[in-house]
TIDREN-79619 format. One line per field, with one value per residue (C-alpha): residue in one letter; y, x, z. Coordinates in pm, whole numbers, padded with zeros to 5 digits, always signed. Example, Ala and Ser with C-alpha at 12.3 -4.5 7.8 and 13.67 -1.06 7.14 Angstrom:
BEGIN
resn c(A;S)
py c(-00450;-00106)
px c(+01230;+01367)
pz c(+00780;+00714)
//
This chain:
BEGIN
resn c(M;A;A;A;V;I;L;S;G;G;V;R;L;D;P;G;E;L;G;F;L;L;Q;E;E;I;V;G;F;F;L;P;Q;A;C;G;Q;A;Q;G;T;A;E;L;T;I;A;D;R;L;F;A;H;F;F;L;L;P;E;E;S;G;V;S;A;D;Y;Q;T;Q;V;E;S;D;W;S;Y;E;A;I;L;A;R;E;A;A;D;E;N;Y;V;D;A;A;T;G;E;V;I;M;T;Q;E;A;A;E;Q;S;S;T;S;M;R;E;G;E;T;K;E;Q;T;Q;G;T;V;P;E;A;A;E;G;Q;Q;A;E;A;Q;T;A;Q;A;E;A;Q;M;E;Q;Q;A;E;T;Q;A;A;Q;A;A;E;T;Q;T;A;Q;A;A;Q;I;Q;T;A;L;A;T;E;K;V;V;V;Y;P;R;E;K;L;N;D;F;D;Y;L;I;Q;N;F;Y;Q;V;D;S;T;T;T;I;N;S;S;Q;L;N;A;D;A;L;L;G;K;D;L;R;L;S;H;D;A;S;T;P;Q;I;L;I;Y;H;T;H;S;Q;E;G;Y;A;D;S;V;P;G;D;A;S;T;S;V;V;G;V;G;D;Y;L;T;K;L;L;T;E;Q;Y;G;F;N;V;I;H;H;K;G;E;Y;D;V;G;D;R;D;H;A;Y;S;K;A;G;P;G;L;E;A;V;L;A;E;N;P;G;V;E;V;V;I;D;L;H;R;D;G;V;A;E;S;T;R;L;V;T;Q;V;N;G;I;Q;M;A;Q;V;M;F;F;N;G;L;S;R;T;T;A;M;G;D;I;D;Y;L;Y;N;P;Y;I;A;D;N;L;A;I;S;F;Q;M;Q;L;K;A;A;E;Y;Y;P;G;F;T;R;R;I;Y;L;K;G;Y;R;Y;N;M;H;Y;C;P;K;T;L;L;I;E;V;G;A;Q;T;N;T;V;S;E;A;M;N;A;M;V;P;L;A;D;L;L;N;K;V;L;T;A;Q;R)
py c(+00000;+00344;+00571;+00875;+01223;+01473;+01836;+02141;+02202;+01830;+01775;+01407;+01298;+00946;+00890;+00907;+01244;+01376;+01268;+01440;+01756;+01763;+01721;+02011;+02231;+02140;+02203;+02523;+02650;+02572;+02599;+02830;+02871;+02497;+02512;+02828;+02666;+02372;+02577;+02516;+02189;+01852;+01646;+01676;+01468;+01622;+01457;+01605;+01952;+01933;+01798;+02080;+02335;+02226;+02081;+02310;+02200;+02449;+02547;+02613;+02819;+03081;+02999;+03108;+02830;+02980;+02762;+02785;+02583;+02595;+02479;+02269;+02050;+02142;+01784;+01501;+01190;+00996;+01241;+01215;+00836;+00846;+01067;+00866;+00544;+00681;+00494;+00160;+00199;+00454;+00500;+00586;+00893;+00810;+00444;+00410;+00104;+00039;+00079;-00109;+00049;-00103;-00299;-00441;-00522;-00709;-00908;-00991;-01098;-01321;-01480;-01547;-01712;-01930;-02027;-02118;-02335;-02510;-02574;-02712;-02947;-03067;-03109;-03453;-03626;-03905;-03808;-04032;-03879;-03535;-03606;-03727;-03429;-03186;-03342;-03319;-02956;-02871;-03034;-02855;-02519;-02568;-02656;-02348;-02127;-02266;-02214;-01861;-01779;-01911;-01709;-01390;-01441;-01492;-01182;-00976;-01091;-01005;-00661;-00589;-00699;-00484;-00183;-00224;-00243;+00056;+00264;+00199;+00267;+00598;+00738;+00988;+00976;+01264;+01612;+01632;+02013;+02277;+02628;+02896;+03110;+03433;+03328;+03235;+03575;+03740;+03804;+03797;+03469;+03321;+03418;+03300;+02962;+02862;+03040;+03097;+03405;+03412;+03737;+03780;+03839;+04006;+03936;+04115;+04051;+04115;+03791;+03595;+03623;+03308;+03368;+03411;+03117;+02882;+03013;+02873;+02564;+02316;+02016;+01836;+01913;+01577;+01207;+00969;+00869;+01104;+01218;+01449;+01482;+01517;+01435;+01528;+01616;+01923;+01764;+01394;+01309;+01393;+01096;+01001;+00879;+00516;+00565;+00337;+00534;+00477;+00320;+00566;+00359;+00470;+00838;+01105;+00947;+00623;+00826;+00973;+00620;+00531;+00850;+00771;+00419;+00542;+00810;+00563;+00245;+00383;+00688;+00623;+00927;+00918;+01014;+01068;+01029;+01207;+01095;+01338;+01426;+01798;+01828;+01587;+01766;+02116;+02150;+02531;+02546;+02262;+02483;+02635;+02286;+02140;+02409;+02279;+01921;+02027;+02221;+01917;+01683;+01934;+01991;+01616;+01590;+01908;+01761;+01765;+01995;+01939;+01957;+01834;+01900;+01652;+01728;+01654;+01935;+01991;+02061;+02048;+01693;+01721;+01796;+01515;+01604;+01324;+01286;+01003;+00938;+00672;+00522;+00515;+00719;+00930;+01233;+01574;+01750;+02117;+02309;+02578;+02883;+03127;+03482;+03632;+03920;+04010;+04258;+04444;+04450;+04422;+04230;+04061;+04123;+03869;+03599;+03672;+03410;+03461;+03178;+03296;+03328;+02976;+02837;+02994;+02861;+02495;+02497;+02662;+02426;+02133;+02285;+02349;+01998;+01860;+02070;+01950;+01578;+01520;+01776;+01798;+01625;+01943;+02219;+02575;+02678;+02838;+03155;+03271;+03532;+03348;+03146;+02782;+02681;+02728;+02938;+02652;+02536;+02703;+02403;+02361;+02227;+02222;+01973;+01894;+01540;+01521;+01586;+01405;+01298;+01100;+00736;+00615;+00437;+00758;+00942;+00658;+00649;+01021;+00956;+00786;+01099;+01319;+01115;+01133;+01513;+01547;+01337;+01549;+01878;+01768;+01602;+01873;+01647;+01893)
px c(+00000;+00139;+00226;+00016;+00156;+00183;+00144;+00252;+00024;-00012;-00270;-00267;-00361;-00377;-00254;-00607;-00679;-00340;-00405;-00745;-00592;-00325;-00597;-00787;-00477;-00399;-00755;-00770;-00450;-00540;-00922;-01014;-01368;-01428;-01353;-01557;-01861;-01836;-01846;-02156;-02236;-02255;-01934;-01860;-01575;-01311;-01479;-01815;-01665;-01490;-01809;-02014;-01755;-01724;-02071;-02334;-02691;-02906;-03103;-02776;-02619;-02891;-02964;-03310;-03568;-03697;-03673;-03331;-03277;-02897;-02889;-03206;-03062;-02730;-02696;-02713;-02904;-02577;-02420;-02721;-02699;-02328;-02376;-02667;-02471;-02148;-02199;-02210;-02025;-01910;-02017;-01769;-01924;-01763;-01862;-02149;-01979;-01991;-01659;-01661;-01550;-01249;-01474;-01680;-01363;-01221;-01545;-01532;-01168;-01254;-01539;-01305;-01048;-01320;-01435;-01081;-01038;-01366;-01263;-00928;-01103;-01341;-01049;-00961;-01233;-01091;-01021;-01296;-01553;-01424;-01486;-01841;-01908;-01776;-01998;-02301;-02224;-02184;-02516;-02686;-02537;-02655;-03005;-03014;-02900;-03171;-03433;-03309;-03324;-03680;-03780;-03626;-03802;-04134;-04079;-03990;-04308;-04514;-04350;-04426;-04786;-04820;-04668;-04902;-05202;-05074;-05036;-05395;-05520;-05335;-05444;-05729;-05943;-06178;-06148;-06234;-06233;-06306;-06156;-06355;-06135;-06270;-06133;-05797;-05776;-05797;-05431;-05493;-05684;-05408;-05134;-05323;-05420;-05138;-04817;-04579;-04363;-04033;-03958;-03642;-03833;-04143;-04391;-04693;-04997;-04805;-04613;-04887;-05180;-05390;-05496;-05133;-05006;-05277;-05254;-04904;-04909;-04682;-04744;-04434;-04348;-04200;-04252;-04050;-03804;-03553;-03521;-03799;-03752;-03439;-03440;-03137;-03044;-02850;-02846;-02803;-02701;-03040;-03195;-03499;-03568;-03492;-03241;-02938;-02611;-02420;-02720;-02836;-03148;-03285;-03206;-03368;-03179;-03373;-03694;-03581;-03529;-03888;-04025;-03821;-03964;-04323;-04286;-04120;-04320;-04659;-04679;-04431;-04205;-03837;-03660;-03296;-03208;-02878;-02712;-02421;-02314;-02268;-02307;-02038;-01793;-01929;-02305;-02303;-02177;-02388;-02586;-02274;-02126;-02444;-02469;-02192;-02314;-02666;-02538;-02347;-02647;-02872;-02610;-02593;-02974;-03110;-03460;-03511;-03805;-03862;-03600;-03681;-03447;-03567;-03494;-03624;-03693;-03538;-03784;-03808;-03780;-04134;-04280;-04425;-04518;-04764;-05099;-05319;-05440;-05710;-05584;-05215;-04987;-04729;-04505;-04634;-04446;-04372;-04293;-04029;-03953;-03663;-03745;-03394;-03515;-03457;-03642;-03320;-03163;-03457;-03396;-03055;-02895;-02617;-02878;-03077;-03337;-03527;-03766;-03914;-04263;-04238;-04104;-04398;-04644;-04542;-04529;-04873;-05032;-04889;-05011;-05362;-05392;-05278;-05535;-05809;-05724;-05523;-05626;-05366;-05095;-04893;-04782;-04807;-04556;-04256;-04114;-03763;-03523;-03245;-03220;-03145;-03038;-03391;-03262;-03147;-03491;-03836;-04019;-03805;-03942;-03765;-03959;-03921;-04042;-04121;-03846;-03588;-03868;-04049;-03978;-03841;-04168;-04367;-04143;-04170;-04549;-04564;-04416;-04737;-04958;-04661;-04607;-04979;-04977;-04678;-04859;-05175;-04986;-04742;-05009;-05270;-05535;-05803)
pz c(+00000;-00093;+00197;+00282;+00219;+00507;+00398;+00594;+00891;+00951;+00677;+00581;+00226;+00094;-00266;-00417;-00256;-00366;-00728;-00733;-00582;-00856;-01121;-00967;-00978;-01341;-01462;-01257;-01421;-01783;-01766;-01477;-01617;-01588;-01217;-01175;-01334;-01099;-00780;-00575;-00752;-00586;-00607;-00980;-01118;-01344;-01645;-01543;-01515;-01849;-02013;-01862;-01975;-02336;-02406;-02260;-02316;-02512;-02201;-02014;-02290;-02311;-02675;-02783;-02806;-03132;-03439;-03605;-03919;-03908;-03547;-03542;-03265;-03107;-02986;-03230;-03132;-03126;-02876;-02646;-02653;-02576;-02272;-02135;-02172;-02022;-01695;-01877;-02205;-02459;-02819;-03092;-03258;-03592;-03621;-03375;-03224;-02850;-02670;-02341;-02016;-01838;-01604;-01889;-02083;-01782;-01750;-02121;-02089;-01793;-01990;-02281;-02053;-01899;-02248;-02351;-02040;-02115;-02474;-02363;-02119;-02390;-02632;-02491;-02699;-02923;-03285;-03430;-03200;-03295;-03664;-03601;-03379;-03643;-03913;-03686;-03605;-03975;-04062;-03775;-03881;-04241;-04122;-03901;-04190;-04418;-04149;-04087;-04459;-04481;-04174;-04315;-04649;-04473;-04259;-04567;-04741;-04433;-04415;-04780;-04733;-04422;-04599;-04894;-04660;-04463;-04779;-04877;-04523;-04489;-04825;-04845;-05158;-05082;-04934;-04567;-04544;-04809;-04788;-04976;-05202;-05049;-04711;-04855;-05025;-04682;-04593;-04217;-04242;-04456;-04211;-03902;-04044;-04277;-04176;-03888;-03957;-03771;-03589;-03798;-04122;-04270;-04549;-04693;-04910;-05232;-05173;-04998;-05233;-05259;-05620;-05728;-05522;-05645;-06001;-06048;-06270;-06092;-06315;-06437;-06798;-06902;-06840;-06624;-06897;-06729;-06364;-06247;-05870;-05656;-05283;-05074;-04715;-04604;-04258;-04330;-03972;-03822;-03645;-03440;-03087;-03171;-03453;-03445;-03441;-03762;-03940;-04207;-04276;-03937;-03993;-04208;-04500;-04449;-04448;-04780;-04913;-04830;-04988;-05300;-05310;-05277;-05543;-05779;-05726;-05623;-05850;-06131;-06087;-06179;-05854;-05760;-05392;-05335;-05009;-04990;-04633;-04569;-04192;-04073;-03845;-03912;-03909;-03913;-04272;-04410;-04649;-04806;-04841;-04990;-05258;-05490;-05449;-05541;-05842;-05966;-05943;-06123;-06393;-06457;-06458;-06621;-06643;-06265;-06189;-05816;-05541;-05189;-04897;-04633;-04266;-03922;-03675;-03332;-03049;-02670;-02539;-02399;-02744;-02958;-03316;-03389;-03560;-03680;-04033;-04050;-03725;-03825;-03600;-03781;-03744;-03846;-04124;-04180;-04498;-04463;-04680;-04684;-04792;-04830;-04617;-04252;-04036;-03964;-04314;-04551;-04874;-04869;-05208;-05165;-05092;-05405;-05494;-05821;-05731;-05401;-05553;-05698;-05368;-05184;-05442;-05416;-05035;-05015;-05267;-05070;-04743;-04875;-05016;-04681;-04494;-04728;-04740;-04421;-04155;-03877;-04078;-04136;-03904;-04035;-04304;-04137;-04295;-04212;-04346;-04527;-04850;-04756;-05110;-05243;-05535;-05756;-05869;-05878;-05732;-05420;-05092;-04756;-04544;-04174;-04095;-03725;-03471;-03261;-03023;-03294;-03372;-03703;-03783;-03722;-03968;-04222;-04191;-04269;-04613;-04728;-04723;-04823;-05140;-05214;-05173;-05406;-05665;-05633;-05676;-05946;-06160;-06095;-05944;-05839)
//
């Protein structure tokens, strides 16, 4: 046992206390703010203090709770999982793989040694018996693999059948609500019922005029022999409450896959799903990074007429954005428009967007169709002051599918009515 250390004044410290004291002094010298933040708190470890210093939660940082597209959720789902699981294991943010703590690693090592000992003990079986045993094990393994393959095939068939039934159940064939044109032409009524205007921007009746918005012909001009629709994700790392870290199929990208499948197989559109990653490592500049990638895809596919930037929102953990369509629970969606205008600066010349009127038209026609056929499915259209890469194509939609508090299945389910609405608007089904 290491000897205790006697400080001046007769203060006695054992080695553990001395080590902690030295850590305190080192952190205090290099990061005085970290120590200052920890004062008055209950027995925080050095790791806790450093975590609190470098990774403030939104409510601790004083950041406004207002909707902010470029910082929709300061904490990714993967980071939240890693912190919650810190007492048991750690998650590699890059790969999503579990990294065991020292205690868990020691337990695993002990189990492996026990297994090796057991194998060595069993290794005294005569060679003839070993051969028979190996053949039996091989036959058993092959039988298990065949059974597993049959089970997986049956499950896949059941899933496809369930999805087909779900699609039919969640589709609306008739209008549930009718909105008279005279009401829609009332600017105040339009704002109160269809829009949420962020405090950073302004809009007036010259831009939000129902006759003008509904008068835009948004039908596609060519058939599906060449690509018509592009789906991409400025924030591809956004996940849901039960997303699996590192598994894109359970993130907003997987939701985009399902929307692509519905539009292609159910409605016959020619769709490109671009899966470029623009928010890895630096989320704040995702839009500027996504721009060149978007330009390249559109240059290679000049026939694309509709661009959809698919996101998921970031909300308070107590908020659940859910609705039901014919008994099927799903995430609510929200259409989002950038106006290239702020309250403080007015129109922003360097964020010029020649297609603002077209952007507003397609989001409003989608919103109105949703209100008529699927009441409660959409939140109000959110208007904010910047551009959000909506200037590359007239028919551009930025869509928020649920939030981090929704499940993956709720987000997937929402694609059924969303695909139907796109079909109604793009084929002019009145």
